[in-house]
C-alpha positions as CSV (number, residue, x, y, z in Angstrom):
1,M,-37.6,-23.8,-9.0
2,L,-34.4,-24.2,-10.9
3,A,-34.7,-20.7,-12.2
4,V,-35.2,-19.2,-8.8
5,C,-32.3,-21.1,-7.6
6,L,-30.0,-19.9,-10.6
7,G,-31.3,-16.4,-10.2
8,L,-30.2,-16.3,-6.5
9,W,-26.8,-18.2,-7.5
10,Y,-26.2,-15.1,-10.1
11,N,-26.9,-12.7,-7.5
12,V,-24.6,-14.1,-4.9
13,V,-21.9,-14.4,-7.5
14,M,-22.2,-10.9,-8.8
15,E,-22.4,-9.3,-5.2
16,S,-19.3,-11.1,-4.3
17,R,-17.3,-9.9,-7.3
18,I,-18.6,-6.2,-6.7
19,K,-17.5,-6.4,-3.2
20,E,-14.1,-8.0,-4.2
21,E,-13.7,-5.1,-6.9
22,S,-14.4,-2.4,-4.4
23,Y,-12.2,-4.1,-1.9
24,M,-9.2,-4.1,-4.1
25,S,-10.1,-0.6,-5.6
26,D,-9.0,1.1,-2.3
27,R,-5.7,-0.8,-2.1
28,M,-2.5,-0.3,-4.1
29,N,0.9,-1.4,-4.3
30,L,3.5,1.6,-3.1
31,V,7.1,2.0,-3.3
32,V,8.1,3.5,0.2
33,D,11.2,5.4,0.9
34,Y,12.2,5.1,4.6
35,E,15.4,6.2,6.8
36,D,16.8,4.1,9.5
37,Q,17.1,6.7,12.2
38,A,19.7,4.6,13.8
39,D,22.4,5.2,11.1
40,W,20.4,7.5,8.8
41,L,20.7,5.5,5.8
42,Q,17.9,5.5,3.4
43,D,16.3,2.9,1.2
44,S,13.3,1.9,-0.6
45,V,10.9,-1.3,-0.4
46,V,7.7,-2.0,-2.2
47,I,4.7,-2.5,0.3
48,E,1.6,-4.3,-1.3
49,N,-2.1,-3.9,-0.8
50,V,-1.8,-0.5,1.3
51,I,-5.5,0.8,1.9
52,M,-5.4,4.5,0.6
53,G,-8.7,5.6,2.0
54,Q,-7.3,6.5,5.5
55,S,-5.7,9.9,7.0
56,H,-2.1,10.7,6.2
57,D,-1.0,10.2,9.7
58,Q,-2.6,6.8,9.9
59,L,-1.1,5.9,6.5
60,I,2.2,6.7,7.8
61,V,1.8,4.7,10.9
62,E,0.8,1.6,8.8
63,L,3.7,2.0,6.4
64,E,6.2,2.2,9.1
65,Q,5.0,-1.1,10.6
66,S,4.7,-2.6,7.1
67,V,8.3,-1.6,6.2
68,Y,9.5,-3.0,9.5
69,D,7.8,-6.2,8.7
70,A,8.9,-6.3,5.1
71,T,12.6,-5.7,6.0
72,R,13.3,-8.3,8.8
73,S,14.2,-10.9,6.1
74,M,17.0,-8.8,4.9
75,F,20.7,-9.6,5.3
76,N,21.2,-6.5,7.4
77,P,17.6,-5.1,8.2
78,P,17.1,-1.5,9.6
79,S,16.5,-0.8,13.2
80,S,13.2,-0.4,14.6
81,H,13.5,3.4,14.3
82,I,12.2,3.8,10.8
83,K,11.0,7.2,9.5
84,I,8.8,7.2,6.2
85,M,10.6,9.8,4.0
86,G,8.1,9.4,0.9
87,F,5.8,6.9,-1.2
88,G,4.5,6.6,-4.6
89,P,2.6,4.0,-6.5
90,A,4.5,1.0,-7.5
91,D,2.8,1.0,-10.9
92,S,3.3,4.0,-13.1
93,D,-0.2,3.4,-14.8
94,V,-1.8,4.1,-11.5
95,I,-1.1,7.7,-11.5
96,V,-2.8,8.1,-14.9
97,K,-5.8,5.9,-14.1
98,R,-6.5,6.9,-10.5
99,G,-4.9,10.3,-10.2
100,V,-2.7,9.0,-7.2
101,N,0.5,10.9,-6.8
102,F,3.3,10.8,-4.3
103,W,4.2,12.3,-1.3
104,H,7.8,13.0,0.1
105,S,9.6,14.6,3.0
106,D,11.7,17.4,2.6
107,E,14.5,15.5,3.9
108,N,14.1,12.7,1.3
109,I,17.3,12.0,-0.7
110,F,15.4,10.2,-3.5
111,S,13.3,13.3,-4.2
């Protein structure tokens, strides 16, 4: 009976590790360039745990909301009129390991 319980425990632990690895494999930290449409200033911020398996438009909407949330604690935060100008992996090794590159707008001053 103990062997069956240990075998069951082992399967549960391994399944949870596999789920956690697959959960984290589609997420990454991004450096996001944004522009405040109110005063046309551009800046960058790191956004953590961004889901990468979604469409480009959906990703841009998520990044806009994440940038807005991340910049609220700044001394002089940007307005709510934020436009995403570009993004790339925060870790340079991700480009080599996963083949993830970057995207930028033609109007991005950082590119």
